[in-house]
C-alpha positions in Angstrom: 117.2 90.4 108.6 120.3 88.6 107.4 119.7 86.2 104.6 116.7 88.1 103.2 117.8 90.6 100.5 116.4 94.1 101.1 114.0 92.8 103.7 111.7 95.4 105.2 110.0 93.1 107.7 110.5 89.3 108.3 108.0 86.8 109.5 108.1 83.0 109.9 107.1 82.2 106.4 107.4 85.4 104.4 109.3 88.7 104.3 108.5 92.0 102.7 110.8 93.9 100.4 110.5 96.8 98.0 109.0 95.5 94.7 111.3 95.6 91.7 111.0 95.9 87.9 112.1 92.3 87.8 109.0 91.4 89.9 106.9 93.3 87.4 108.3 91.4 84.5 107.7 88.1 86.3 104.3 86.7 87.1 103.0 89.8 89.0 101.3 91.4 86.0 99.4 88.2 85.2 97.9 88.0 88.7 96.0 91.2 88.0 94.5 89.8 84.8 93.3 86.6 86.4 89.6 86.7 87.3 90.0 84.3 90.2 92.8 86.4 91.8 91.0 89.7 91.3 87.4 88.7 92.1 87.4 90.9 95.2 89.4 93.8 93.8 87.9 97.1 92.5 89.9 96.8 89.3 88.9 93.3 88.7 87.7 93.8 85.1 90.8 95.7 83.9 93.4 93.7 82.1 97.1 94.3 83.1 100.3 94.1 81.2 104.0 93.9 81.9 104.4 97.5 80.8 101.7 98.7 83.2 103.2 96.8 86.1 106.7 98.2 85.4 105.2 101.7 85.3 103.5 101.1 88.6 106.8 100.1 90.2 108.5 103.2 88.8 105.7 105.4 90.2 106.2 104.3 93.8 107.5 107.3 95.8 109.2 106.9 99.2 107.2 108.6 102.0 104.2 109.2 99.7 100.6 108.3 100.4 101.0 104.6 99.5 103.5 101.8 100.2 103.7 98.6 98.1 105.7 95.7 99.4 106.6 92.5 97.6 105.6 89.4 99.6 108.4 86.8 99.3 108.1 83.2 100.5 111.2 82.6 102.6 111.5 78.9 101.7 111.9 79.5 98.0 112.9 83.2 97.9 109.9 83.5 95.5 107.7 86.6 94.9 104.2 85.3 95.7 102.2 88.4 96.3 101.9 92.1 97.1 100.9 93.9 100.2 100.3 97.6 100.7 99.2 100.6 102.6 97.3 103.3 100.7 95.7 106.6 101.7 98.3 106.9 104.4 97.5 109.6 106.9 100.6 110.2 108.9 98.9 112.6 111.3 96.0 110.4 112.3 98.1 107.2 111.8 95.5 105.5 109.5 95.8 103.8 106.2 93.9 101.3 104.0 95.5 97.8 104.1 95.6 95.3 101.2 97.1 91.9 100.6 97.1 90.0 97.4 98.5 86.5 97.2 99.0 86.0 93.4 100.6 82.6 93.3 97.7 80.1 93.7 99.6 77.4 95.6 100.3 80.0 98.4 96.6 81.1 98.8 95.7 78.2 101.2 97.4 78.4 104.5 98.9 81.1 106.7 100.7 83.3 104.1 98.0 86.0 103.8 97.4 86.0 107.5 101.1 86.5 108.2 101.2 89.3 105.6 98.4 91.2 107.4 100.2 90.6 110.8 103.4 92.0 109.4 101.6 95.0 107.9 100.1 95.8 111.3 103.5 95.7 112.9 105.3 98.0 110.5 
């Protein structure tokens, strides 16, 4: 995974890494306040802030019941979305899977599909 800082999994177009406070202070918080981006999310009607996003990143615990991964476009080293597993059941090997491509120019094309593929492989 050379050349991809802190990579957790690497695909052809994207890689996953741990989300950072820098990500939270970037455009990530705005994705969750955008009605187009959140139209299929449960929390679609709740505004988000930089402070809330930073708190979310700080709340992530290793080996807990959820995992959040920053989706980074390899070509630009740009944080374009977030992928995750939640309600992780280590005994029965089940979890809920989610992918959100926040940067609009990456929504059309194979980025979300590759993110789901990588999630299923990890």
